[in-house]
N, C-alpha and C positions, 0 to 999 in steps of 0.2 A: 503494499500500500504506500510506503513512503517512497519507494522507487517511483510509483507512478506518480505520486505527487510531485516528486523533485523533476521528473521529465515535464510536466504540464507546466510548472513555473518556468521551466528553460525557456518552453515553447513561446511565452508571452511575449518574449522581444524577437521571435524568429520571424523572418520577413513575412512568411506564408500566414503566419497566424495574426500578425499586425496589420496586412492587408485585408485578411478577411474581416477581421473587426470593424477596419476602416469603411468597409462597404457596407455592412450590418449597420453600424453605427450611423454613418452618413443617409441610407435609405430611410431609416428611423427617424433622424431628424427632419428629413423632407416630409415624411408623413406626417409628423407632429405639428410642422407649421401649416399643412393642410389642416390638420384637425383643429388648429385655432382659427381658421379663416374667417369664420362668422364671428368670434369674438373680438378679433383684430378690427374688423370691420364696422363693430358696436361701439368700439373705444374710443373716446374723443375728451379732450385735444387730442391729436395724432402723434405728438411727441409722447404720449404715455404707452404707446403701444410697444415700445421697446421693453417695458416691464411685463407683458402680458405672456407670450409663450415661454414659460419657465423652462419646462422639460426640454422643448427642441432646442432652446438655446443652450441648455447644460449639456446635451448630448453632442450637439455641434463643436462646442468647446473641447470636449472629450474627444472627438474625431480629430480635432487640429493636433491634440497631445500624441494620440497615437502616430497621427502624420510625422510629426516631429521626431519620435522615435524612429520610425521606419527611415527616416533620413538622417538618422546618426545623431540627433541633436535633442537638446531638453531646454524647456523654458519655463524656470521655475512659477513666475506669476500666473502663466496660463494654466500650468499644472495645478495650482492653488485653487483659481475660480472653476477650472474644470471639473477637479475630483470633489470638492465641496457641494457645488451647485447639483452635480449628477448624481452624488450620493443621497442628498436632500431631497432633491424631487423625484428621485424614485423610490424613496421609503414614502414620501408625503403621498404620492399618488396612490401606491397600495393600500396605505392607510386608510385615505378618505373613501377609497372604493369599498372598503370592508366596513367601514364608518357607516357609509350611505346604506348597505345592505342590511347592517344592524338595525338601522332606522325605518327600513321597510322598503328601500329600493331594490328592484328588480335586475338580476345581474343578467346581461347578455352575454354572448361571446366574445364581443369588444371588450367588454370589461375584463374577462379572463385573460384576452390578448394583452390589453394594458398592463394588469398587474404581472404578468410574465417578462414582458419587454421593459418596465420600469424596476423591477426586481433586478433584472440582469443591468441596468444602469447603476445600481448600488453597489452589487456585487463586483463589478468590475472595477468601481472607483477604490475597493478595498484590494482587490488584487494586484493593481499595478502601484499601489504606495510604496511598496519595496523599491521602486524605480525613482519615485518623485525625488527633486532637488529643491523643496519647498524651505523656505526659512519661516521664521516667527512673521517677520515685516508682510510677507506675502499674505499670511492669514489675516493680517490687519486690514490689507487692501480688500481682501474679500468679504469682511465683515461689514466695512463701509457701504459695499454694493448690497450684500444679501440682507442687511437689516432695512436698507433703505427701501429696497424691493418689497421686503415684508410691510413695512409701514405704509407704502403706497398701496400694495395690495389689499390691506384691511380697513384702510379709511377712505381710500375712493372706490371702493368695492371693484378692484379690477383683477382680482385674484382669479385663478381657473374656477371657471363654472362647477357648481358643486350640484349633485343631486338635489331634487327638489326637497327631497325629505331630510337633508343636512342643512338646507338654506337657513333655517331658524336657529342653528348653532354657528353659523358662521363666524361669531365672535370667539367663540371656544376654538373653532380650526385656527383663528389666528393667533392666538395666544400659544397654541400648539405647534403652529408652524415657527414663530420665532424661537421656540425652546429647540425644534429640530435643528434650526439654524446653527445654534450655539453648541448643540451636540455634534453636529456634523464637522463643523471647525475644529473643535477639540479632538475629535476622533481621529479625523484626518492628520491633524498635527501629531497625535501621540503615536500614530502608527509609522509617520515618517521618523519620529525620534527613535521609535522601537528598531526600526531596520537600519536606522543610522549607526545606532550603538552595536550591531552585529556585523558590521562590515570591517 
């Protein structure tokens, strides 16, 4: 089992694996922006639209991280933004879908597809933590953006659309989202420190 895990970890930086992940993440990002099409069209003023498509923006950033690895480079600020937001919105989407179902929302095949894809986002952010070159200051940059995004999402009501059954609790979702932002930043930074002490 350990040999299999070691082989898998080695493949994370292998060109064939990186390019496979780039394609998967890239296509998922495109689908995500299409998914947000109606909400983007309904968001005014237009400058707020940059804060709307949270998950596809995160997966796009992570696609760029994978691309830098495929090209033999690393950009720590990009790694920080991508890893934190990719993990955060991966966990957020799965949690919100499950919470909606608990409140009475009916799950469709799309919900299960979204849970699998967003779960994958969270997992890949953790798997690649062993390669990040992030420093504490980069987490600081991410904190400014992420917490601003949360503030705007839940004060201006531009957060990703929730299931109708969950809408009455959007203030609770907002508080939980801020908490998830803090946990995501702390977790990614702790993982980077952990792997750095092992090298």
